[in-house]
N, C-alpha and C positions, 0 to 999 in steps of 0.2 A: 525568582518569581513569581506566583501565583493569586490573582486577587480578581473578585468578584469584578464582571463590567461594569464601568461606572456608566452613568448620566450621559457625561459630554463624549465625545467623539474624537478625542486629542490623538487617541491613539489609534486610529485609521488612516487610512491612504486617501483623504480628502484631495489631494490636490492632484491627482490621476483623475475626478470625477466632476468637471464643472454643473453649474446647476442643470443644463440644459443634456447631458448624456444621459442617455436612453439605458444605463446601466447604472447601477449606484450601490453603494454600501447599504449594507440593510440589518438588521438588530435581531438576532434569536434569544433567546435564556439561555442555552448552554454556553455560548461562544464562554471563554476567561482571557485574563488577561498576562501575558509572561515578558516581564521588565517591560513593561508598554506601549506591548503591540497587541493586535487582539487575536485570539487563535480561536476558531482560523477565521481568516476574513469571509465574508457571506455578503455575495452579490446578488442583486434581484433586479424586476426592471424596475425601470423607475414611474413610480404614482404619477407623476405628473406627464408625462407622455402616455398618448393612449392608445392601446392594442386592442387588438380582439382577434380571438384565435387563436389555436395553436401555433399555426403556423408564424402567424408574427411575431409570435413571443422566440420563438427560437429562429427567425431570420432575424429579430434584434439585437438578439447573440450572438451568429453570425458577425452580422454587420460590426460590434463593437470590436470581436475579436481582431475580426480584420485591419479595425481603424484602428487600433490601440498601437500596435505594431507589436512586433517580438519583445521587444527589451520592455513594454510596458508588464507584457505579461508576465514576463521576466524578474522584472523587481519587484514587481506585486508578490510572487510565488516566493521570489528569496526571501523578503520580508517578514512576510507572514507563515510560511512554510505549508501552507494548506487552505484552497479555495473551496467554496459551496457556491455552487451556484445553483438558485434557488426557485422556483417555478417557472423556466423556462418553458418546462413540458416538452426535455427528449426523453421523450419515451416510450423508446423501441429499440432494439439492438444495432439498426441500420439507423436512426437518428444520429444515438449515440455514438456510432462507428464515425460517420461522416461529420458531425460536430467536431471528435478527437481530431479528425483529420483536418481542419481547418486550426486548430493552436500550431501545427506545422514539426509536431515532434516525430524521429523519425521512430520505427514501429521496435519493439524489442520483442522477441519470441521468447515464448513460456517456454525454455528447455531447462529442465534440471530441475522445477520445482518438484516439491512434495506431493498439490495437492490431484485428485482429480478436475476434469474441467472439462468443458464441451462450446464447444466453438458456434457463438449464434450468426457472427458475421466476423468480415477480413480482419479487423480489428478488436475485435469484441469479445469474448469469452466469460462463464460465467465463475462465481467467486468459489469460494471451495465448499462444496455439496455436503459436506460430513453430514453426518444427523442433526437438526435441530436440537435436542439437549445440549448440544456438547457447547463448551465456550471454547474458541477459537483464540488462545492467547496473543499479548502484542507482541509482535516482531515488526524486522521492517522487511521488505517483501524482496524473497529470495538469498539473504543473506546469508540464508548457509551455503552456496555456491561461493564460486572465485566471480561468475560476473551477474552481476544484478543492472536493475531499470532504473532510472534516475527518475523517473517519472512514473505514478500510478494515476491512475484515473477509478473510478468507484459511480456505478450511476444505478439508482435502484426501478427496476421496469417492475416490479411487486412488492408492496409494501407488506410486510409479515402483519399479522391481527396482533401481536403484544412481541414487544423486543427486537431480537433480528437489530441492532443498529450495529455501525462499523464503528468503533470509538477512536478514534485519534490523538495522539498526548507531542510535546517536543521531543526529542529524544535525549538533549542536550543536557535537558534539566533534570532527566532521569541518572544521567550522568553524574551532574552535579551533584546532587542528593547522596549518592551511595559512595561516592569518592571522598565526601566528606567524612561519612563515618565508618568507611568500610577500604581506604585507600588500597592496601595490599590486596584487594578481590578484585580493583579496577585494574591494576599494576599486571596482575596475569590473567584477566582476563585480551588485555592489549598484549601480550605476549601472543594470545592467540590461543583456539580452541579446534579440535577436532568433533565432525557429526558423522555420524556410524548411522547409518538407515538399512535396513534391509526392504528391499522392493519385492512387488510379487510380481510376477511372469505377466499377467493381464493386471488391470484396474479394478478395483475394491473400493463400490462406492460408501461401504460402509465404514472406509476408516480416515479420516480426517487425513491420514498421511498414505492415502490407497493407491496413490498413481502407479500404474507397472513401469516395471524396464521399457516397456516394448514404445508406452504412451513418452513416460520422460526422454527415451533419447529418440522418438521419432524412425525405428527400425525394430525388425524381427530378426536380425541376422547380429548373432552375439560377438563374433568378430569387430562388428562393426562399435557397438558396446565399449570391448576392449579397445579399441583404440583412441575412442572419444577419451575415458575413463584417463588414460594416458596423456590426454593430450590437455586432460584436467590437471594434471598429477593427483588423482584418486588413484587407490589401490581399491578391489572389487574380488569378490568370492562368488562364484558359483554354487548356489544349494541345490541338496537331493532334491526337492521339490518346484525346481525352474525358477525360484527367484534368485533375489541379485541383494547381495551384501558388501553395502560402500563404505568407504572413510573417505571421509573430506581433508587436500590438504592441509594444515598448520592455517587459519582466517583468524585476522585478529578481529576480536569483539569490540573494540574501542576502536574508533577510527576521529581522527579527527574534518573539521568541512572547513577545509581548503579549495581555493580558488577565488577567480577574480568576485573580488565583491564579498565574499561566503565571510563567515562570523569569525574563523580558524578556533569555534569552538571542539573539545570531547563530544563524541556522540557514542551513546550504548547502541553502536551498531550489530546487533547479530539477533537471532531467535533462540538465545540462552533460555528464557523463561517459557517461550514457545515451546521448544525440543523437549525441554526438564518436564513439564507440566500434561505436554498436550502429545507426545511421540509415542503412543502406546496403542498398540491393537496386538493381535494374536501375533506378529511377530516382531516385535519392537515394544520396550521400555527404555520409558522419556530417561528413568535417573542413568542409564546408560547408553543413552545416545548420544551422548556429550562429554567430551572429556577437554582438561586444560592439554598445553601442549606438552606439559611434563610427563601427560597417561594418566592425572591425578585426576579424579571426579569432584564436581561442584558440591557444596557444602549446601542442602536442603531447607537452612534456616535461612541464609544468605539469596536463592530462590526465592521465597518467601515472603523475604522483606520488599525483594524488588518487584515482585507483582504486587504486594501492597502501595507501594511508591506510583506506580504505576496507573492502580485504579484511581489512585487522589488526583491524579494529573489529567484524567482521560476527560476524553467531552465525547458525549455521546448525544447525538441530535437526531430526532427520530427520523425514518427515513421516509419520505412523499416520494408519490412515483413523477418520475422526470425529474429529480432533482439528480446532480453530480458534483462529485468532490475530484477535486487534482490535488494530489500530494507531492509533496517533494520528498524521495523516498532517500535521500542522505540525510535527515534530521528530522524526519515525522515516522513516528510507529502505527500501528492500527491493529487491530483482533475485530472479533465478530461477538456478538453476545446473544445469549440461545433464544429463540422465538418461539412462537407459535403460529396456525395459521400455513398457506403459499407462501413462500418469500423466494424473490428471484433477484439479486442483485450480482451486477455484472460486473465486468474490469478491463482492463485497457493498459495494456504499459507500454512506456516509450523509454528512449534515449533521450538523451543531453540535448547530442544534435539536432539541427531541423533540414529539412527538405523543403525545395519547393515545389507546392503542389497544384495541378489544376485546381479553380474554384471546383465543390461539387455542391448539389440541392442537400438539406439536410433532410429533405421527403424524400427523394428516391436516392440509386446507385449512379448516379452518370452523371458526367459533364454538364456542366449548364450551357 
C-alpha cells in the first residue's frame, strides 16, 4: 500500500537519531509511504548543529557513519530500502569514493553489465551514458547476469538543467500488484527467463546497451571470453562483424527477499521491462532479447502494465550536486529519466559483506 507522506513522523526511524544527532531524518515532497514506512529515508545535517563549509558537512557525515556502527546503517537500509543523503556536499568522484569506503561494504566490480562506463575513481564510475533523450526503464542492477551487487550508490556530480532523475521504487510492491492480477505471469517469471544480447567488439556510446565484449569481460582474447562464458553457463556465438551474441542461463525473474531480518516477500527481481522496451539498437531488438525458460516470448500488454505500475510507484527526487543515495539492490529498482543539459551522475557497486578499512579523508585519497 502506498500513501502520501503524512505530517507526523511515526513512520521514520527516529529511535536511531537522538536530539543531538548531527545527522537526522528530513522530509522531501517526493517521499512516499509503503506499508507505513517512508521511502526513501532521507537524512540531512541537523539544523540545530552548527556546520560551516563543505568539509565540515562531509566530516559530519563521515563521523556519523563511523559512530552509527554497521548494524545501524544496515538496519535503516533494510527497513527503508533506500537512504538519500542530502546536503552533505559529497560533490566530487574522489570525495564520493572515500565516502563509499566509509560505509565498509566490499567493492563489487562492474563485470558483465551492458552499459558503457567511464572509471572516475577506484570505486566510482559513470552511470549509463546513453543519449539524454532516452529513458532507461526500471530494473535491478545487473539482474540479467548470475552475479549482481547487493548495494548500489548513486551520486550527483553535475545536475542536469531539467529531468534526469534516478527514480526508485520497492520491487516487492510491483510483484504483489502484478501477482494479484496475473498470477500465471508471475509463475512463469519465477520459473525463469533468458536474456539474449549482441554486444559489439568495441564500446558503442550511442546505445544504452553498447558496452563491447572487450570492456564487458576486461580482455581482448576471445578464448578468455569463451572460458568466462562457460563458467557462467552462458552460450556465445561470434558474429562476422566481430560482435558477440550471448544467451544467459535461465535466471529467475521473481525472487524472495530472504536472509537474516529480511521480509521474505517476493520481489520483481529482473530487468524484464528494461530489456523488452530498452534493449533496442542496431544489433538488438528488445522484444526478442528476453524469453521465458520454455522459449516463448513475453506478452507486450503485460510488459506495458508492469511499466505503468512502476511509474505509479516511482519516487523521483531532483538531483542536487553532492547528494547521494544508497539502495538495497535486492528490493529496490531504479531507472533514469530523460534530461536536458549536462548531467553527471556517478555510481558505485558493493557486496553485502563488509571489510575492515583504514580511515580515509573525504578530501584526499590517502590515509589520515
